[in-house]
N, C-alpha and C positions, 0 to 999 in steps of 0.2 A: 504494500500500500504506500510505501515511501515513494515520493516523486510523482504520484498520480494526482490528477485533479479530483476534487471531492465528488464531482458528478460521474466519474468513471468507476466509482465503487459499486460493488455488486449489492444485491438485495440483502445478503447476510450482513454486510458491513453496515448498511443503513439500519437494519433491525437491531444489531448490537449497539449502535450509537443511540438509537431510540430507547432501548431498554436501560442503558446506562444513564441517559439524561433524565429519565423518569424514575428509575429504580433507586439510584444513589441518594437523591434528596429525600425520597420517601423513607428509605431505611434510616437516614440521619434523623429525620423528624421523629420516627417511631422510637429510635434509641434515646433521644432527648426526653421524650414523653415518659419512657420507662424509667429513666434515671430520676426524673422529677417526681414521679409517683412513688418510687422507692424512697427517695429522700423525704417526702412528705410522710410516708408511712413510718419511717424511723423517727422523724422529729416529733410526731404526735405521741410517740411512746407506746403505741399499740403492740409493738413487737415484744416489749419487755413484760407486758402482762401475760402474754401467751407463753413466754418462756418460764414463767413462775418466779420472776425476780421480784415483782411487786405483789 
């Protein structure tokens, strides 16, 4: 693919670029949401009551 014009790429290359351009930001957002939910879960102290600490 080096040295080729972008319009000379095949369908598989376009498909891969489309999946990466949509999939990577989606995975990043989901990961951030999961981290935020876990942080909120820990900060509210719910995890300590289930572990029998409190």
